[in-house]
C-alpha positions, 0 to 999 in steps of 0.5 A: 663802840667808842665812848666820849671823854666828856667830864674826864681829865687825865690826872697823870701818865701811867708811869708818873705814879709811884708808891708815894701816890698810894691812896690817891684817886686818879684818872689814867688813859692809854692803850691796853697792852694785854688783858688777863681774865682770872674769873672774878678779877681782870688784870689789864696792863695799860701803856702810854709813852711813860710806861706800863701800869697794872689795872685791877677790875673787880665787879664790887669796885667798878660795877657790872657795866664797867666789869663787862666792858673790861671783859671785852678789852683787847690789845691796843684798845684805848681806854680811860680808867678812874680808880684808886692807887694801891700797893700791889697785893701780888708780887712786886714787879721790879722790872717796872717803874710802877711795879710796887703799885696798881690801880683799883678801877672804879670806872672804865670808858673805852675811848677807841677799839682796835683791830688785831695789830699786824705785829705785837707792840713790844720792845726788841721786836723780832718783826721784819723792819719792812712790815714795821715801817709800813705800819710805822704809826704802830711801830712808834708805840713800841717803848724802845722807839718811844724812848729814842724819840723822847731822848731826841727831843731832850737833846734838842731842848738842852741844845737850845738852852745851852746855845741861848745861854752862850749868846746864840740866836736861833734864826731860820734859813730858807728851804727853797733856794738856788741849786749849786754844783758842789757836793751831793745831788740836790732835790729840785722843786719846780716853780709854777710862777717861773716856768722852767726854773727850779728851786733846790732844797738845802743840803745845808744852810752853809751860805746863809749862815755865812751871810748872817755873819756878814749881817752882824748876828755874831752867833747863829744857831739852827736845828735845820732840815737838810736834803741830799739826793744820794744813795742811802746807808744805815746812817744816811737819809734823803732828809735829815736834821743838822744842829747848825752853828756859826760864830764870828771873830773866832778861830779853831780853838774857840769853836772846839771849846763851845762844842766840847762844853755842849757835848759835856752837857748833852751827854751828862743830862740825857744819858748820864755819861761824863765826857772827859774834857778836853777831848783828844785831838788828832790830825788827819794825817795821824788818823789815816796813818794809825787807823786808815780812817779820818773817823777812827774808832779809838775804843780798841787798838789794832792800829796800822803799822807802816812796814815799808822800810822793813820789807823794801829789800825783800823779793816778794813781788806784791810788796816790791811792786807796791813800793816801786809804784810809790805805794806803801806796805802796812799791816794790822795785828789781830791779837790772839787770832793766829788759829783762825781757819784758812776758810775765814782768812780767805773770807777776810781776803775777799772782804779786803778786795771789796775795798780795792785790795788786789789781795791780802798777805798774812802771817799766822803765828801758832801758839807753839811759835810756828809760822803759817804765811801766804808769802813766807817762801819769798822771804828770807828767815831774817826778813820774816823775823824782822817783819814779825818783830816790827808788827809786835807779833807774838805767839797766837797772833794773826798779821794781815798786810796790804800793799798798794797806793796809800789811799787803797791801803788805808781804805782796806786796812781801816775797813778790815780793822773794824770788821775784825773788831766786830768779829772779836767783840771789841766794840762796847756800845756803853763806851763813848770815845770822842775825838777831834780830827783836825788839819784835813787836806784842803783839796783832794784830786778827783780822777773822775773830774780830772781836777782838785775838788774841795774836801769840805766846801769851797769856803774852807780856810787854808792853814795860813802857813800852807797858803804859799803852796796853794798854786805850786803844790795844792795837795799839800795844803791843809785846811782849818777844818775839824770833825768831831768823831764818836766811836768811829762815826763822824757826828759833826764837822766844820771849819774856819771860813775864808773871809778874804776876797783874794784867798777866796779867788785863789781857792776858786781858781784851784777848783777850776772855777773862773770868777764868772762861774763863781759869781754865777753860782755864789754871787750873792755871797761874794758880793756880800763879802765886799762890804766888810765880813768878819772872820767866822767859823762854824760846825754842824752836827748830824742830829740823827747820827748823834742820837743813834749813838746815844741810844745805842742803835745801829741805824738812824731809822730807829731815832727818826719818827718817819724814816725812808728806806734805802730807795728813798721811799716811804713804805707807810705813805707810799711817797714818792708817787705820781701826781695829777696831770693837771699839776704837771701842766701847771708846772709845765712839766711832761713826764716821759716814760722810757720803755725797756726793750724786751729781748726775745729768746730764739 
């Protein structure tokens, strides 16, 4: 039977007590982790978000009534305990913050009883994630998840403090907005007042933060909820959080400077990591050439090597064909992997095919210097020697090659490099390697749409020295865009924005928009630009991804209180779900059930 808290006031959290509090009378409250009855003495581990605390119940201290209640305590009962802080009589527990002390209870109230939970509430749970997500309110009691969410809260608090000190104003932008065509799919919200019309939930506050610059607010900041109806991965959710900012009268270096100082403060004050400044910068082209990725993990080497010139005259048809079709031949050197069994090499070939490769050529250099290769018979001895030398190949190395169009080669070797790094245990989660990737292409060609699309968004400023090529050679134009990458994950991205009407019109033309279409979609922004707009730039972090890396987690689900699963549903609340017919009628919406035709076997 649950008791009242009347007359009781919690004096502190469990792990806020230490040896310096010995002799104090305290009232602590929390959940029973476990109870051990040793006859005349009962040990209870009590837990709250701060940690664990050992409670001792002896009838001579707490009385017969409280002792009888203590005998019936079970896991996850919520209790209030009054007592005195004492030094531990038994062995000190060095693994606990409160390992030198215990509470000798003189009173106990059971505030709430609990059924047996469907899984143990413990760190590093081995329970399947699906079950934990169904009972997320229990999963969130686990100390490791609580630490993650406390870290997330600290990141938000410190960011707000830093931004305020730097002169940023925190301003909220609308959640209900108009749908725009560029980017991922919008989540749509039907309007009851305007039948047949829909709001879109924001994919980012992009247009509104630019309008705030037009409105003279100079430095804007927001921790903003954003929504994208796209396929999920480990680092994606349908709803996510951005740490968003925009600055007026700045260029690339100004934005980078503010953000380097923000990252330095965040990492030092939350997890005690010193971020060396300035952070390394690398152009997009260099990142692709060296790592096959625009978000390279630079914690390890295994860089791509362009050997097109070395093999251009060889007779190996795979290399020859790729070069003749305007492609390249590139390789990576997996140091010390020359003894890899053929079965494992075949598995690497299949992995590469998943990224668009037709195959993967290899040279395995044995410890005695002999060479096993999938294409040696097509190469002269001197050509093979030159290729191994170009790849810095030594005894015991495994050389892997891809030959195709640049994009395919980059995708294949970039992914293969990370795959091998995992297998070779080269990824240290305690190491934090930051990198700015700059000078992205402004546009990329979409085979699907048969036109150029914006690599970032339509308001990204081209580099001034490339403006002359916007119409004649659009693929050559670089953008004043920059991403901040941490350990191979993009944690934030931004750009200098276009603030001149003539450049914006040229940009829309390259994207295949008529001015009428552009005004139809972005009219309120383009109209605002007629009334004096300052040069401006911004950046947004994915807060979930950032905290995931700080907490050394593999999934953003581990740093979000109530995440969705891969099909964008919530196992706990069972969202999305059907709604009452009356609600649909008010919105003028009819749901059509599509029947699947059943095929009958004769």
